[in-house]
Biopython code that builds the backbone (N, CA, C, O; Angstrom):
import numpy as np
from Bio.PDB.StructureBuilder import StructureBuilder

atoms = [
    (1, "MET", "N", (11.701, -41.128, -23.506)),
    (1, "MET", "CA", (10.514, -40.312, -23.516)),
    (1, "MET", "C", (9.991, -40.208, -22.090)),
    (1, "MET", "O", (10.220, -41.100, -21.274)),
    (2, "SER", "N", (9.295, -39.132, -21.796)),
    (2, "SER", "CA", (8.704, -38.985, -20.471)),
    (2, "SER", "C", (7.389, -38.226, -20.578)),
    (2, "SER", "O", (7.124, -37.528, -21.556)),
    (3, "LEU", "N", (6.585, -38.385, -19.552)),
    (3, "LEU", "CA", (5.309, -37.686, -19.475)),
    (3, "LEU", "C", (5.379, -36.686, -18.328)),
    (3, "LEU", "O", (5.429, -37.070, -17.159)),
    (4, "SER", "N", (5.381, -35.413, -18.666)),
    (4, "SER", "CA", (5.432, -34.357, -17.660)),
    (4, "SER", "C", (4.085, -34.247, -16.949)),
    (4, "SER", "O", (3.078, -34.774, -17.422)),
    (5, "ALA", "N", (4.078, -33.562, -15.818)),
    (5, "ALA", "CA", (2.829, -33.359, -15.078)),
    (5, "ALA", "C", (1.774, -32.650, -15.939)),
    (5, "ALA", "O", (0.619, -33.076, -15.936)),
    (6, "PRO", "N", (2.124, -31.581, -16.676)),
    (6, "PRO", "CA", (1.107, -30.953, -17.526)),
    (6, "PRO", "C", (0.575, -31.890, -18.621)),
    (6, "PRO", "O", (-0.609, -31.853, -18.954)),
    (7, "LYS", "N", (1.452, -32.720, -19.171)),
    (7, "LYS", "CA", (1.014, -33.663, -20.202)),
    (7, "LYS", "C", (0.072, -34.706, -19.594)),
    (7, "LYS", "O", (-0.937, -35.055, -20.206)),
    (8, "LEU", "N", (0.391, -35.201, -18.405)),
    (8, "LEU", "CA", (-0.490, -36.161, -17.725)),
    (8, "LEU", "C", (-1.845, -35.530, -17.403)),
    (8, "LEU", "O", (-2.881, -36.185, -17.516)),
    (9, "GLN", "N", (-1.832, -34.265, -17.003)),
    (9, "GLN", "CA", (-3.093, -33.567, -16.726)),
    (9, "GLN", "C", (-3.921, -33.432, -17.998)),
    (9, "GLN", "O", (-5.142, -33.586, -17.961)),
    (10, "ARG", "N", (-3.277, -33.149, -19.106)),
    (10, "ARG", "CA", (-3.993, -33.025, -20.377)),
    (10, "ARG", "C", (-4.537, -34.379, -20.814)),
    (10, "ARG", "O", (-5.658, -34.459, -21.314)),
    (11, "ILE", "N", (-3.765, -35.438, -20.634)),
    (11, "ILE", "CA", (-4.247, -36.782, -20.958)),
    (11, "ILE", "C", (-5.472, -37.100, -20.117)),
    (11, "ILE", "O", (-6.453, -37.636, -20.632)),
    (12, "ALA", "N", (-5.429, -36.777, -18.827)),
    (12, "ALA", "CA", (-6.584, -37.014, -17.955)),
    (12, "ALA", "C", (-7.807, -36.250, -18.458)),
    (12, "ALA", "O", (-8.916, -36.784, -18.452)),
    (13, "ALA", "N", (-7.616, -35.015, -18.890)),
    (13, "ALA", "CA", (-8.735, -34.227, -19.412)),
    (13, "ALA", "C", (-9.290, -34.843, -20.695)),
    (13, "ALA", "O", (-10.507, -34.908, -20.869)),
    (14, "LEU", "N", (-8.422, -35.291, -21.586)),
    (14, "LEU", "CA", (-8.879, -35.925, -22.825)),
    (14, "LEU", "C", (-9.662, -37.200, -22.536)),
    (14, "LEU", "O", (-10.686, -37.461, -23.168)),
    (15, "VAL", "N", (-9.183, -37.989, -21.582)),
    (15, "VAL", "CA", (-9.878, -39.224, -21.201)),
    (15, "VAL", "C", (-11.244, -38.887, -20.616)),
    (15, "VAL", "O", (-12.231, -39.566, -20.899)),
    (16, "ASP", "N", (-11.298, -37.847, -19.806)),
    (16, "ASP", "CA", (-12.555, -37.439, -19.175)),
    (16, "ASP", "C", (-13.562, -36.909, -20.191)),
    (16, "ASP", "O", (-14.756, -37.185, -20.075)),
    (17, "GLU", "N", (-13.103, -36.161, -21.173)),
    (17, "GLU", "CA", (-13.987, -35.517, -22.146)),
    (17, "GLU", "C", (-14.522, -36.471, -23.210)),
    (17, "GLU", "O", (-15.565, -36.204, -23.807)),
    (18, "ALA", "N", (-13.836, -37.558, -23.451)),
    (18, "ALA", "CA", (-14.218, -38.475, -24.536)),
    (18, "ALA", "C", (-15.499, -39.231, -24.206)),
    (18, "ALA", "O", (-15.786, -39.524, -23.045)),
    (19, "LEU", "N", (-16.261, -39.540, -25.246)),
    (19, "LEU", "CA", (-17.501, -40.290, -25.066)),
    (19, "LEU", "C", (-17.243, -41.739, -24.687)),
    (19, "LEU", "O", (-18.034, -42.344, -23.964)),
    (20, "ASP", "N", (-16.132, -42.303, -25.174)),
    (20, "ASP", "CA", (-15.794, -43.691, -24.865)),
    (20, "ASP", "C", (-14.277, -43.848, -24.882)),
    (20, "ASP", "O", (-13.548, -42.916, -25.220)),
    (21, "LEU", "N", (-13.816, -45.035, -24.515)),
    (21, "LEU", "CA", (-12.372, -45.257, -24.434)),
    (21, "LEU", "C", (-11.679, -45.160, -25.784)),
    (21, "LEU", "O", (-10.575, -44.625, -25.881)),
    (22, "ARG", "N", (-12.319, -45.670, -26.818)),
    (22, "ARG", "CA", (-11.699, -45.578, -28.148)),
    (22, "ARG", "C", (-11.533, -44.118, -28.560)),
    (22, "ARG", "O", (-10.517, -43.737, -29.140)),
    (23, "GLY", "N", (-12.533, -43.316, -28.256)),
    (23, "GLY", "CA", (-12.432, -41.887, -28.529)),
    (23, "GLY", "C", (-11.337, -41.227, -27.711)),
    (23, "GLY", "O", (-10.642, -40.333, -28.193)),
    (24, "ALA", "N", (-11.186, -41.673, -26.466)),
    (24, "ALA", "CA", (-10.129, -41.135, -25.605)),
    (24, "ALA", "C", (-8.752, -41.473, -26.167)),
    (24, "ALA", "O", (-7.872, -40.614, -26.220)),
    (25, "ALA", "N", (-8.568, -42.721, -26.585)),
    (25, "ALA", "CA", (-7.282, -43.127, -27.161)),
    (25, "ALA", "C", (-6.990, -42.329, -28.429)),
    (25, "ALA", "O", (-5.861, -41.888, -28.642)),
    (26, "ALA", "N", (-7.993, -42.146, -29.261)),
    (26, "ALA", "CA", (-7.809, -41.370, -30.492)),
    (26, "ALA", "C", (-7.456, -39.920, -30.171)),
    (26, "ALA", "O", (-6.616, -39.324, -30.846)),
    (27, "ALA", "N", (-8.087, -39.351, -29.152)),
    (27, "ALA", "CA", (-7.804, -37.969, -28.767)),
    (27, "ALA", "C", (-6.373, -37.828, -28.250)),
    (27, "ALA", "O", (-5.685, -36.859, -28.575)),
    (28, "VAL", "N", (-5.928, -38.789, -27.449)),
    (28, "VAL", "CA", (-4.551, -38.752, -26.939)),
    (28, "VAL", "C", (-3.565, -38.860, -28.100)),
    (28, "VAL", "O", (-2.602, -38.097, -28.170)),
    (29, "ARG", "N", (-3.801, -39.801, -29.006)),
    (29, "ARG", "CA", (-2.904, -39.949, -30.171)),
    (29, "ARG", "C", (-2.930, -38.703, -31.048)),
    (29, "ARG", "O", (-1.903, -38.310, -31.601)),
    (30, "GLY", "N", (-4.100, -38.078, -31.180)),
    (30, "GLY", "CA", (-4.210, -36.878, -32.001)),
    (30, "GLY", "C", (-3.435, -35.702, -31.435)),
    (30, "GLY", "O", (-2.799, -34.951, -32.175)),
    (31, "GLU", "N", (-3.492, -35.548, -30.134)),
    (31, "GLU", "CA", (-2.800, -34.421, -29.503)),
    (31, "GLU", "C", (-1.317, -34.703, -29.248)),
    (31, "GLU", "O", (-0.487, -33.794, -29.272)),
    (32, "PHE", "N", (-1.001, -35.974, -29.004)),
    (32, "PHE", "CA", (0.379, -36.373, -28.706)),
    (32, "PHE", "C", (0.781, -37.521, -29.626)),
    (32, "PHE", "O", (0.842, -38.667, -29.179)),
    (33, "PRO", "N", (1.056, -37.243, -30.901)),
    (33, "PRO", "CA", (1.342, -38.324, -31.854)),
    (33, "PRO", "C", (2.595, -39.139, -31.516)),
    (33, "PRO", "O", (2.779, -40.236, -32.043)),
    (34, "GLU", "N", (3.436, -38.621, -30.661)),
    (34, "GLU", "CA", (4.639, -39.361, -30.269)),
    (34, "GLU", "C", (4.342, -40.449, -29.237)),
    (34, "GLU", "O", (5.204, -41.280, -28.950)),
    (35, "LEU", "N", (3.130, -40.452, -28.677)),
    (35, "LEU", "CA", (2.757, -41.427, -27.649)),
    (35, "LEU", "C", (1.952, -42.575, -28.226)),
    (35, "LEU", "O", (1.226, -42.414, -29.207)),
    (36, "ARG", "N", (2.090, -43.736, -27.603)),
    (36, "ARG", "CA", (1.188, -44.861, -27.874)),
    (36, "ARG", "C", (-0.024, -44.679, -26.978)),
    (36, "ARG", "O", (0.116, -44.268, -25.826)),
    (37, "ALA", "N", (-1.191, -44.973, -27.481)),
    (37, "ALA", "CA", (-2.418, -44.937, -26.676)),
    (37, "ALA", "C", (-3.293, -46.077, -27.166)),
    (37, "ALA", "O", (-3.748, -46.075, -28.310)),
    (38, "GLN", "N", (-3.522, -47.040, -26.302)),
    (38, "GLN", "CA", (-4.269, -48.243, -26.662)),
    (38, "GLN", "C", (-5.369, -48.499, -25.647)),
    (38, "GLN", "O", (-5.228, -48.178, -24.467)),
    (39, "VAL", "N", (-6.455, -49.074, -26.112)),
    (39, "VAL", "CA", (-7.531, -49.536, -25.243)),
    (39, "VAL", "C", (-7.299, -51.017, -24.982)),
    (39, "VAL", "O", (-7.039, -51.784, -25.910)),
    (40, "VAL", "N", (-7.395, -51.419, -23.715)),
    (40, "VAL", "CA", (-7.256, -52.824, -23.348)),
    (40, "VAL", "C", (-8.459, -53.236, -22.512)),
    (40, "VAL", "O", (-9.122, -52.400, -21.899)),
    (41, "ASP", "N", (-8.726, -54.519, -22.497)),
    (41, "ASP", "CA", (-9.791, -55.061, -21.665)),
    (41, "ASP", "C", (-9.362, -54.994, -20.201)),
    (41, "ASP", "O", (-8.199, -55.236, -19.879)),
    (42, "ALA", "N", (-10.288, -54.670, -19.332)),
    (42, "ALA", "CA", (-9.977, -54.574, -17.903)),
    (42, "ALA", "C", (-9.392, -55.871, -17.353)),
    (42, "ALA", "O", (-8.580, -55.840, -16.428)),
    (43, "LEU", "N", (-9.795, -57.002, -17.909)),
    (43, "LEU", "CA", (-9.245, -58.280, -17.447)),
    (43, "LEU", "C", (-7.748, -58.396, -17.723)),
    (43, "LEU", "O", (-7.026, -59.068, -16.987)),
    (44, "ASP", "N", (-7.289, -57.742, -18.781)),
    (44, "ASP", "CA", (-5.868, -57.808, -19.133)),
    (44, "ASP", "C", (-4.977, -57.108, -18.109)),
    (44, "ASP", "O", (-3.795, -57.430, -17.990)),
    (45, "VAL", "N", (-5.539, -56.158, -17.373)),
    (45, "VAL", "CA", (-4.754, -55.391, -16.395)),
    (45, "VAL", "C", (-5.345, -55.512, -14.988)),
    (45, "VAL", "O", (-5.104, -54.659, -14.133)),
    (46, "ARG", "N", (-6.111, -56.563, -14.756)),
    (46, "ARG", "CA", (-6.843, -56.715, -13.488)),
    (46, "ARG", "C", (-5.934, -56.752, -12.263)),
    (46, "ARG", "O", (-6.356, -56.346, -11.180)),
    (47, "ASP", "N", (-4.718, -57.222, -12.404)),
    (47, "ASP", "CA", (-3.809, -57.318, -11.260)),
    (47, "ASP", "C", (-2.838, -56.144, -11.178)),
    (47, "ASP", "O", (-1.916, -56.152, -10.362)),
    (48, "GLU", "N", (-3.041, -55.150, -12.010)),
    (48, "GLU", "CA", (-2.135, -54.001, -12.070)),
    (48, "GLU", "C", (-2.782, -52.769, -11.437)),
    (48, "GLU", "O", (-4.005, -52.636, -11.412)),
    (49, "GLN", "N", (-1.950, -51.887, -10.935)),
    (49, "GLN", "CA", (-2.405, -50.635, -10.336)),
    (49, "GLN", "C", (-2.340, -49.533, -11.397)),
    (49, "GLN", "O", (-1.277, -49.304, -11.975)),
    (50, "PRO", "N", (-3.458, -48.846, -11.662)),
    (50, "PRO", "CA", (-3.402, -47.767, -12.654)),
    (50, "PRO", "C", (-2.570, -46.589, -12.147)),
    (50, "PRO", "O", (-2.432, -46.383, -10.941)),
    (51, "ALA", "N", (-2.026, -45.833, -13.076)),
    (51, "ALA", "CA", (-1.305, -44.614, -12.710)),
    (51, "ALA", "C", (-2.279, -43.596, -12.144)),
    (51, "ALA", "O", (-1.975, -42.890, -11.183)),
    (52, "PHE", "N", (-3.469, -43.532, -12.762)),
    (52, "PHE", "CA", (-4.544, -42.691, -12.243)),
    (52, "PHE", "C", (-5.867, -43.153, -12.830)),
    (52, "PHE", "O", (-5.911, -43.894, -13.812)),
    (53, "THR", "N", (-6.935, -42.700, -12.207)),
    (53, "THR", "CA", (-8.282, -43.056, -12.620)),
    (53, "THR", "C", (-9.052, -41.782, -12.911)),
    (53, "THR", "O", (-8.936, -40.796, -12.183)),
    (54, "VAL", "N", (-9.837, -41.808, -13.977)),
    (54, "VAL", "CA", (-10.699, -40.688, -14.342)),
    (54, "VAL", "C", (-12.117, -41.246, -14.390)),
    (54, "VAL", "O", (-12.494, -41.903, -15.360)),
    (55, "GLY", "N", (-12.894, -40.990, -13.357)),
    (55, "GLY", "CA", (-14.225, -41.593, -13.275)),
    (55, "GLY", "C", (-14.083, -43.100, -13.189)),
    (55, "GLY", "O", (-13.448, -43.623, -12.273)),
    (56, "THR", "N", (-14.678, -43.795, -14.150)),
    (56, "THR", "CA", (-14.565, -45.259, -14.185)),
    (56, "THR", "C", (-13.503, -45.723, -15.175)),
    (56, "THR", "O", (-13.398, -46.914, -15.468)),
    (57, "ARG", "N", (-12.728, -44.795, -15.683)),
    (57, "ARG", "CA", (-11.679, -45.122, -16.652)),
    (57, "ARG", "C", (-10.325, -45.162, -15.963)),
    (57, "ARG", "O", (-9.971, -44.261, -15.202)),
    (58, "ARG", "N", (-9.583, -46.213, -16.241)),
    (58, "ARG", "CA", (-8.258, -46.383, -15.641)),
    (58, "ARG", "C", (-7.185, -46.116, -16.684)),
    (58, "ARG", "O", (-7.286, -46.547, -17.833)),
    (59, "VAL", "N", (-6.162, -45.402, -16.259)),
    (59, "VAL", "CA", (-5.057, -45.052, -17.148)),
    (59, "VAL", "C", (-3.776, -45.674, -16.591)),
    (59, "VAL", "O", (-3.401, -45.441, -15.442)),
    (60, "TYR", "N", (-3.120, -46.466, -17.427)),
    (60, "TYR", "CA", (-1.870, -47.131, -17.082)),
    (60, "TYR", "C", (-0.773, -46.548, -17.952)),
    (60, "TYR", "O", (-1.003, -46.245, -19.123)),
    (61, "LEU", "N", (0.408, -46.389, -17.398)),
    (61, "LEU", "CA", (1.551, -45.901, -18.161)),
    (61, "LEU", "C", (2.340, -47.086, -18.690)),
    (61, "LEU", "O", (2.474, -48.108, -18.018)),
    (62, "VAL", "N", (2.859, -46.937, -19.899)),
    (62, "VAL", "CA", (3.687, -47.986, -20.488)),
    (62, "VAL", "C", (5.013, -47.397, -20.953)),
    (62, "VAL", "O", (5.089, -46.246, -21.383)),
    (63, "ALA", "N", (6.051, -48.217, -20.856)),
    (63, "ALA", "CA", (7.395, -47.842, -21.289)),
    (63, "ALA", "C", (7.885, -48.876, -22.286)),
    (63, "ALA", "O", (7.435, -50.022, -22.283)),
    (64, "CYS", "N", (8.811, -48.462, -23.136)),
    (64, "CYS", "CA", (9.365, -49.368, -24.143)),
    (64, "CYS", "C", (10.886, -49.372, -24.022)),
    (64, "CYS", "O", (11.519, -48.326, -23.880)),
    (65, "ASP", "N", (11.451, -50.568, -24.083)),
    (65, "ASP", "CA", (12.910, -50.695, -24.056)),
    (65, "ASP", "C", (13.492, -50.733, -25.470)),
    (65, "ASP", "O", (14.660, -51.072, -25.660)),
    (66, "GLY", "N", (12.680, -50.388, -26.443)),
    (66, "GLY", "CA", (13.101, -50.446, -27.835)),
    (66, "GLY", "C", (12.493, -51.619, -28.569)),
    (66, "GLY", "O", (12.469, -51.646, -29.799)),
    (67, "HIS", "N", (12.003, -52.584, -27.821)),
    (67, "HIS", "CA", (11.390, -53.760, -28.430)),
    (67, "HIS", "C", (10.086, -54.139, -27.742)),
    (67, "HIS", "O", (9.057, -54.290, -28.401)),
    (68, "CYS", "N", (10.122, -54.294, -26.432)),
    (68, "CYS", "CA", (8.947, -54.747, -25.675)),
    (68, "CYS", "C", (8.353, -53.604, -24.857)),
    (68, "CYS", "O", (9.073, -52.746, -24.347)),
    (69, "TRP", "N", (7.040, -53.610, -24.744)),
    (69, "TRP", "CA", (6.332, -52.645, -23.913)),
    (69, "TRP", "C", (6.036, -53.290, -22.569)),
    (69, "TRP", "O", (5.710, -54.475, -22.498)),
    (70, "GLN", "N", (6.155, -52.493, -21.489)),
    (70, "GLN", "CA", (5.783, -52.982, -20.169)),
    (70, "GLN", "C", (5.134, -51.848, -19.376)),
    (70, "GLN", "O", (5.381, -50.671, -19.639)),
    (71, "LEU", "N", (4.310, -52.217, -18.411)),
    (71, "LEU", "CA", (3.692, -51.220, -17.550)),
    (71, "LEU", "C", (4.756, -50.601, -16.660)),
    (71, "LEU", "O", (5.710, -51.265, -16.256)),
    (72, "THR", "N", (4.583, -49.326, -16.363)),
    (72, "THR", "CA", (5.489, -48.616, -15.466)),
    (72, "THR", "C", (4.671, -47.662, -14.607)),
    (72, "THR", "O", (3.593, -47.225, -15.008)),
    (73, "ARG", "N", (5.175, -47.346, -13.451)),
    (73, "ARG", "CA", (4.560, -46.322, -12.602)),
    (73, "ARG", "C", (5.373, -45.025, -12.701)),
    (73, "ARG", "O", (5.024, -44.023, -12.075)),
    (74, "ASP", "N", (6.441, -45.045, -13.476)),
    (74, "ASP", "CA", (7.364, -43.919, -13.580)),
    (74, "ASP", "C", (7.057, -43.082, -14.821)),
    (74, "ASP", "O", (7.341, -43.514, -15.938)),
    (75, "PRO", "N", (6.483, -41.895, -14.641)),
    (75, "PRO", "CA", (6.173, -41.047, -15.803)),
    (75, "PRO", "C", (7.405, -40.667, -16.620)),
    (75, "PRO", "O", (7.291, -40.364, -17.808)),
    (76, "GLN", "N", (8.580, -40.683, -15.992)),
    (76, "GLN", "CA", (9.811, -40.340, -16.709)),
    (76, "GLN", "C", (10.197, -41.402, -17.731)),
    (76, "GLN", "O", (10.922, -41.110, -18.682)),
    (77, "ARG", "N", (9.724, -42.623, -17.548)),
    (77, "ARG", "CA", (10.014, -43.723, -18.478)),
    (77, "ARG", "C", (8.883, -43.941, -19.480)),
    (77, "ARG", "O", (9.074, -44.628, -20.484)),
    (78, "ALA", "N", (7.728, -43.375, -19.224)),
    (78, "ALA", "CA", (6.530, -43.679, -20.010)),
    (78, "ALA", "C", (6.597, -43.092, -21.417)),
    (78, "ALA", "O", (7.043, -41.966, -21.633)),
    (79, "GLY", "N", (6.134, -43.905, -22.359)),
    (79, "GLY", "CA", (6.039, -43.480, -23.748)),
    (79, "GLY", "C", (4.643, -43.696, -24.305)),
    (79, "GLY", "O", (4.408, -43.601, -25.510)),
    (80, "GLY", "N", (3.719, -43.990, -23.389)),
    (80, "GLY", "CA", (2.353, -44.208, -23.826)),
    (80, "GLY", "C", (1.441, -44.562, -22.673)),
    (80, "GLY", "O", (1.857, -44.640, -21.518)),
    (81, "VAL", "N", (0.172, -44.775, -23.025)),
    (81, "VAL", "CA", (-0.838, -45.109, -22.024)),
    (81, "VAL", "C", (-1.707, -46.255, -22.516)),
    (81, "VAL", "O", (-1.944, -46.415, -23.714)),
    (82, "LEU", "N", (-2.171, -47.038, -21.568)),
    (82, "LEU", "CA", (-3.209, -48.033, -21.813)),
    (82, "LEU", "C", (-4.451, -47.549, -21.095)),
    (82, "LEU", "O", (-4.368, -47.050, -19.973)),
    (83, "LEU", "N", (-5.593, -47.692, -21.728)),
    (83, "LEU", "CA", (-6.860, -47.262, -21.145)),
    (83, "LEU", "C", (-7.763, -48.462, -20.958)),
    (83, "LEU", "O", (-7.889, -49.300, -21.851)),
    (84, "ALA", "N", (-8.391, -48.545, -19.793)),
    (84, "ALA", "CA", (-9.317, -49.640, -19.503)),
    (84, "ALA", "C", (-10.511, -49.087, -18.735)),
    (84, "ALA", "O", (-10.393, -48.114, -17.990)),
    (85, "GLN", "N", (-11.643, -49.714, -18.928)),
    (85, "GLN", "CA", (-12.858, -49.350, -18.199)),
    (85, "GLN", "C", (-12.907, -50.159, -16.913)),
    (85, "GLN", "O", (-12.734, -51.378, -16.935)),
    (86, "ALA", "N", (-13.140, -49.490, -15.797)),
    (86, "ALA", "CA", (-13.221, -50.188, -14.496)),
    (86, "ALA", "C", (-14.472, -51.041, -14.428)),
    (86, "ALA", "O", (-14.715, -51.701, -13.418)),
]
sb = StructureBuilder()
sb.init_structure("model")
sb.init_model(0)
sb.init_chain("A")
sb.init_seg("    ")
for serial, (resi, resn, name, xyz) in enumerate(atoms, 1):
    if name == "N":
        sb.init_residue(resn, " ", resi, " ")
    sb.init_atom(name, np.array(xyz, "f"), 0.0, 1.0, " ", f" {name:<3s}", serial, name[0])
structure = sb.get_structure()
């Protein structure tokens, strides 16, 4: 799976438009049901670099090897996003 530039732009818009992170994750899942979208605590990703930031919201890309999920900076490998509040 991969996240194209237009898809990433749409995800950024959904994150920006949502009232809160849970709403943003729900909006991403609603528009892109093939993607994982989860809210995580900022402490869980404190040492990681987000793929992009929308206001005070951080968006991280995640990839799956078929069993385990890991953070990635490569949109071509990404199959989902993690959202955290800065």
